N, C-alpha and C positions, 0 to 999 in steps of 0.2 A: 580489883586485881584479877586478871584471867589466869587459867591454869598454866600457860606457858611462862608467864612472868613469875608465878610462884615457884615453878620448877627451876628457873634460872637463878632466882635469889637463893634457893636451897643449895644449888650447885656451887655458887659463889661462896656461900658461908662455909660450906664444907672444905672448899679449896683454901680459903684463908685461914681456917682453923688448923688445917693440916700443915700448911707452911709456918705457922706461928708468926706471921708478919702483922696481922691485924685482929682486932677484937670486934666482933659484929654486934652491935647494940649493947656494948659494954658488958657482955657476958664473958664467962671464963671459957677455957678450952673444953669445958664439958658440956657445951651447948648441944652437940649431936646427941649425947646420951640423954640430955634433959628433953630434947625435942622428940625422942623416941615414942614416949607415951602418946603425944599428940598425934604422931603418925599412925600409931596403932589404933587410936580412937577413930581417926578418919578412915582407916582401913576396915573398920567394922562395917561401914556403910558401902564401901567400894571393894570390889573383888580384885585381888592382886593376882595377875598372871605369872609374873616372874620378876626377879631383880636383876639389874644390869649396872655396868659402869658406863655412864654417858660418854666417856672418852673411848671406850671400846664397845660399841653398841651391839655388835655382832654376838658376843658372849652372853649367855643367859644363865641364871642361877635360881635354884629352887627355894632358897632361903636368904634372909638378909645377913649382913656382915661387911667386913672390910674388903675393899677391892684388892685382888691380887695383882693388879696392874699399876694402881696409883694410890697415893696416900689419901684415900677418901672412902666414905661409906657407899655401899651399893644402893641404888635408887630403885624404887618399885615402879612397875608398869602395870597400870590398872586396866581392867577389861574395857572400860569406857574410853580409854585412850589408845586401844589397839587399832581402831579405825583411823587414827590420826598419824599412823606410821608414815615415815617419809620426811622429806624436807621441803619447806616452802621458800621459794625465791621470788622476790618482788619483780614485777615486769621490767622495772628499770634496770635492775641487776641482770636479769635475763638478757636484755638487750646489750648491756655492757659486756656480758661474757660471751655474746655471740651464740647463744643457745639456739639450735634449730632442731624441730621435730619432724618426724615422718610417720606416715600410717602404716600399720601392719596390714598387708593386703594379700588376697589370693589371686594367682595369676597362672596362666598356662605356660609352664616352663619346660624345656627340653634339657636334659642333663648332658650337654655336649661339652667337649673338651678339645683342646688343640694339640697337635703332635707334628713333628717333622719327619718326613720320609724321603727315601730315595727311589728313583724309578729303576726298575729291572725288567728283563725280558720276561714275558709269560711263557714259562717253559712248556706249557701244555700246547703251545702253538708251533713248537719247534719240530722240524722234519729233517731227515737225513737222506742223501742220495748215494746209493752204493751200486757196485757192480756185481753181477751174478756169474761171471765167466772170466777167465784169463784173457788178457788182450793188451791193447796199447791205446793210450790217450793221444789221438792224432791232432786234435785242435781244441784249444781251451778258449771259450768265449768270455768267462768271468776270471779275471786275473788278480784280484785283490780282496782281501777280507773286509767285512763291513760294507760292501758294495750292495746297493739296493737292487733287487730283482723283482719282476712281476711274475704272476702265475702263468706258466706255459712258456716262459723266456728260455731260449737256447742256453745251455750251460757248457757242454762239451760234446765232441764226437769221439766215439770209441770204436776201435777195430777189434773184433773177436774171431780169430781164425778158427777156433774150435767149432764154430757153428756152421762152417761151410759144409762139412760132410753131411750133417742132417738135412740142411736145406737142399743140397744137390740130390740127396735121396728122394725127397718128395717130388722134386721137379722131374726126375727120371721115372718115377711111378706114374705120374700124370701123363707123361709122354707115351709110355707103354700101355696105357689104358687099364691100369691095375684095378682090381676090385675095390669097391668102396670100403670094405673092411680093412684092406691093407693101407689105404689112404688115411683112414681114421686112426690106425695104430701108429702110423708115421707121424701124424699131428700130435698125438698124445706124447710121443717120445720127444718131440720139440718143446712141448710145454714143461716136460720134466727138466729139460735143459735150460729153462728160463729164457728161450728165445722170444723176443718181443712179437706180439701178434702182427704189428706192422711189417716186419720183415718176412714173416710167413705169407702174408697176403700179397706182398710185392713179388715174392718168388713164384707164387702160384699164378699171379696175373701176367707177369713178364716172361716167366720161364727161365729167369736168371737168378742164381743164388747171390745174395748180397749180405755180407757180414759186418757191414759198417752201420751203426745206429747213432741217433742223436739223443742225448740226455736233456730233458726239459724240466724246468723248475715246478715242482708239484704245488708250491704255494708261494704267495707273495711275502717279502720280507727282506732281511739282510743276510748276507753271507757271514755267518758267525764263525765258521771254520772252513778253511780251504786246504784240503789234504793232498792235492796233486799239482804237478806242473806239466806243461805240454811236452809230449814224447815219452812220458813215464810209462813203465809196465804196470798193469793193474791186475789184481787177483780177486777171486770171488769173495764177497763180504767186506771188500775194502770200502771205507767211508771216504767219498771224494768230496762231498760238500755237506755242510749242516747249515740249515736255513732257519733263522729265528723270526718268528712272526711279529708284526708291529701294530696289527689291528686292535689289540688290546695289550696293555702292560700292567705290571705289578707295581704297587707303591708300598714298599716295606717300611714300617715305622717301629721304633722302640717305644713300647708303652709300659709304664710303671705297673707293678703288680696290682696295686689298688685300683687303678683304672681299668686294667685288663679284665677284672671281674665284672665289669659293667658292659663288656662287649659281647655281642651275639652275632652269629653268622647272618649275613644279609643286611647288617646295619648300613645305613647311608653314610656317605662321606663326600665332602666338598674339598677338592684339592686345587691349590693355586701355586703358580710358579713362584719360587722364591725370588727369581729375577724380575718378574713382572706380574704382580698380585692381580692385575686387572684381567688375566686370563685364567679361567677356572675350568675344572673338569669334574664330572659327576662319577661316582663309583660305588662299589659295595664291599663290605668285609667278606673275604672268601675263607680266610683260615687264620686261627691263632696258633702259632707254632708251638708245640709242646716242649719247650726248652727255655729255661730261665738263665739269663746272663748272670753269673754269680758276682761279677764285679759291680754292675750297675742295677742289679735286682729289677731287670725289665724283661718283657717278653716281646717277641716280634709279631706284629700283626700284618697280614698280607691282604691288601686291598686291590680290587681289580678296577682299572680305570679304561674308558673308551678312548681309543687313539686312532680312529679312522683317518683323521687329517694328518697323522704323522708328526704332530708338534712335539710329543714327548719322546725323549731320547734317553736310554739307560745311563744312569749317573747323575741325572738332573735332581736338584732339591726341590721338594715340595712342601708347602704348609698345608696340613690336613686339619679340617675341622669335622670332628666325628660327632654326629647327632644321636642322642638317645631318644627314649621314648618320651613323648610329651604328656604332661599331666598337670592337673591343677594343684598348685602347692602354695603353702603359706610362706611369704617371703618378707624380708626386711632388707634395707640397705646394708651393705657390708660394713660401712663406717659406723653403723649404730651398734655394732657388737664389739664388746671388750673381751678379748681372749686372754686368760691368765696362764694358760698352759695345762691346766687341769680342768678348767670349766669355762663356760662362756656366759657373759652377763650383759643384759641390756637395761638401761634406765628408762622406766616407763613414766609418762606424764599422766597422772590421774585426772579425772573430771574436776576435781576441786582445785587443781593447779599444783598439787604436791608432786614431788618426784620420788620415786622408790626404785631401788635395784631389783632386778628379777633374773634369777638364774634360768637359762634356757638350754635347750638341746638342739643342736644343728644337724641338718641333713646335707643335701648336696650343695656344692659351691658353684654358683653361676657367674662369678666374676665380681660384678659390681653388686650383686644381690646374693643373699644367703637364704636357703630353706630353713624354716624353723618347725621342728617336729613336736616340741613341747615347751611350755612356759609362757606363750603369748597367745592371744586371741585376735581374731580379725577385727580391724577397726581401731585397736588400741594405738596410742601415739608413743613412739620411742624417740629418745634424744639421739639425733643423727650427727650433731656437732656440739662439742663443748661437754662431753660426758665427764672427763676428768676434772673439769672446773665445777661441775655440779657435785661430784664426789668431794672436792676440796672444800666447797662451800658447806657441805653437810658435816664434814669432819670438823672444820673450824668452828662451826656453831656449836657442835657437841663439846669441843674442848674449851673454847674461850667463853662461850655463853655471852654474857653482857659485861665482861671484865672491862671493856673499853669505856663503859660508864662509871666504873668504880672510882672512889676518891683516889685510890693509889695512882691511877693513870694521870690525873691532873697534878698530883704531887711530884711525879717523875718527868712530866712533859718538858720542863725547862732544861733537864739534864740530857746530855748526848745519848742517843739510843744505843743500847747494848746490842752486841753482835753475837751470833750463835753459829755453831758449825754442825754440819750433817753430811751424810753420804748417801747417794742415791743414783737413779737412772733417769735420764732425760726422756720424757714421753712425747712432747710436742714443743714447737717453737713458734711464737707469734712476734710481730714487731715490738710490742710493748711488754711481753711477759714470756716466761718459760715454764712449762708445767713439769714437775719432777716427782718421781715416786721415791720418797726417802725413808730412812729408818727413824727410829725413836729419837726425840730431842729431849734428853732428861731435864735440862735447865727450864723448859717450858712445859714439862710433864706432857709432852706430845707422843702419842703412839706413832708407829710407821703409818704414812698416809700418802696420798697423792694430792698435790695442790699446786696452784699457780704462784709464781714469785714475779713481781714487777721488775723492770729494767729501767735504771735511771737514764740510759742513753739507748735509743733504738739500735745503734750499731754495735753495741757492747756484745761480747761473746759471740761474734759472727761465725767463728769457726766450729761452734758446737752443732751437733746434729742429733736427731731422735736416735735413742738407743745407746748414747754415750753413758758410760759410768763416771760419775763425778763426785768430787769432794767440794762442797761449797759453803761459803759464809753469807749470812743474811741478817737483816735487822728489821725492825718494825718501822713503817712508813711508806709513803708512796700511795698512789691510787688504789692499789691492791692490798693495802695494809702491811704487807711484807715485801721487802725489796732485796735483791741479790747485791752483795758487796763484791764478791769475787767468786769465780768458778774455776776449779782445776780439774781437768779431765784426768782420770787415773792413767798414769803412764806418760803424761805431758801436761804442762802448765798452760792455762788460758788466761 
């Protein structure tokens, strides 16, 4: 008889004595106390690490006694059994449970994330066109806002009568053969009046003063603001046009606080049109605006995108993929990690075929893979599919042991199976089973656990979905040993 069998028989004996239903080996209910010396004798040769309740294996005690969870004695765990921690599942059962493993590996990963942004004008490219003297706008060449203009394109013609006096003065000095010092002083006066050099040159060459001048677009872009109409009087400093450049644009995205900490100026971004993801644009992060939106707890990140082709228009929606620094990281599939809210756990498959839970610490989230910063080593195998079923198998073996082979099972097999009630949350749904995390079941002396329940009909409970809180009834039987009879979602019957 091996060690595992001895442990199962001991657990069965204690459970039967606690229940008072059967007598094992025609002994009295004092058998556990009578067996204590034998255990003590054996412990003289084997070192006890701690005592535990097999039904709640996570709790450890430094001395023997009665379990605070169940009506049974605590069981010792010996030093030579510590290496056997975990649960062994036969290959056939693994295949039936659909257990799949994946290797923990090291890979070059960049901590990128996605965001949604809107196109805006790059305000650094904006220019204004103003007048420097009083006059009249005789002809307007651009008549509507948001009209595209090229650099050097004619915008308007302005007549400035105040310039006629100064221009006629220099024409008269030239005709009179005035000294160069007087001509230089006259030119300096015209520069002070902001007379364009073209008008001065034209007056000197033709000998005729001309006070009409043409306004040209100083840069390419669109007319973002049109402040005049044809025939209007203009005054010094009045803004006639404001031109917004389109060679480069800004993509402004709302970024959560936690992700904003990972952004640095100069970081690369790839933007794709929301309406046509096949068209992408490269850009860089220019600025993280120093203001947090109190309602959404986000910051605005401003990215510069090249737009020489003029494809991007302010107001367009963009999908931004922001790339972080690339580094070699230890990663596992995201489906291999069980998150409880306070910690993360992975089930590791050891070299001898046993499965054991391992608490891990996570780093960056890469979508389908997660970075592991502590708890796992490169090359280890983790369960990527069927974790809850492995956990259920482990708990069921700990609780039930080999009760299915006990005489009581055959004695009651002819009777209709009893049903039991419990409450829990649906973890996953398969065609032939539903995995539920439920609370204790006092009638079976089960603690709270996660386990799979079979379905008599694959179409049963079709409206359930993972995450539902349910009250359910089950019984022993079916391919998975325990089968659902009815399930009622809290707040509505199913």
